[in-house]
C-alpha positions as CSV (number, residue, x, y, z in Angstrom):
1,M,89.9,115.4,87.3
2,K,93.3,116.6,86.4
3,I,95.2,114.3,84.1
4,E,98.3,114.8,86.2
5,D,96.5,113.2,89.2
6,Y,96.2,109.9,87.4
7,F,99.1,109.8,84.9
8,D,102.8,110.5,84.6
9,L,103.4,112.3,81.2
10,I,106.9,111.1,80.4
11,A,106.8,112.1,76.7
12,P,104.0,112.7,74.1
13,D,104.0,109.0,73.3
14,D,104.8,107.7,76.8
15,I,101.9,108.1,79.3
16,R,102.0,105.9,82.4
17,I,99.6,105.3,85.2
18,K,100.9,107.4,88.1
19,G,103.3,105.6,90.4
20,T,103.7,102.6,88.1
21,R,105.6,101.5,85.0
22,V,102.3,100.6,83.3
23,G,101.7,102.5,80.0
24,I,98.2,103.6,79.3
25,E,98.3,101.8,76.0
26,N,98.5,98.5,77.8
27,V,95.3,99.3,79.7
28,L,93.5,100.6,76.7
29,Y,94.5,97.6,74.6
30,E,93.1,95.2,77.1
31,Y,89.9,97.2,77.5
32,I,89.2,98.0,73.8
33,Y,90.5,94.9,72.0
34,R,90.1,92.2,74.6
35,N,86.9,93.5,76.2
36,R,88.4,92.9,79.7
37,T,86.8,94.1,82.9
38,P,88.7,96.5,85.2
39,E,89.5,93.6,87.5
40,E,90.8,91.5,84.6
41,I,92.9,94.4,83.4
42,I,94.4,95.0,86.8
43,N,95.4,91.4,87.2
44,C,96.7,91.1,83.6
45,V,98.7,94.4,83.7
46,L,100.2,93.7,87.1
47,M,101.4,90.3,85.9
48,Q,103.2,92.0,83.1
49,S,104.6,94.9,85.2
50,A,107.5,95.1,87.5
51,S,105.3,97.1,89.9
52,G,103.1,94.0,90.6
53,G,104.5,93.5,94.0
54,N,104.1,97.1,95.2
55,H,100.8,97.4,97.2
56,G,100.7,101.2,96.7
57,S,101.1,100.9,92.9
58,R,98.4,98.2,92.8
59,S,96.0,100.3,94.7
60,W,96.6,103.3,92.5
61,L,96.2,101.1,89.4
62,E,92.9,99.8,90.6
63,V,91.5,103.2,91.3
64,T,92.7,104.6,87.9
65,V,91.4,101.6,85.8
66,R,88.0,101.7,87.6
67,Q,87.9,105.5,87.1
68,L,88.6,105.1,83.4
69,S,85.9,102.6,83.0
70,L,83.3,104.8,84.8
71,N,84.1,107.7,82.5
72,Q,82.9,105.9,79.4
């Protein structure tokens, strides 16, 4: 797994899920502090994101979040 396959590295402190405006910190916060499942994270993050209506971004977000949870 190459990090560039899943993330856009905008700056050292700005990492986003590829093809979305969703910052990795949003996903990690929901997972670590709110103990949300990948499905809950996807729904929560998409509600907050302008990319929520984009089917391609949603699919990519689903794959990435599930992959992150499997690599624990």
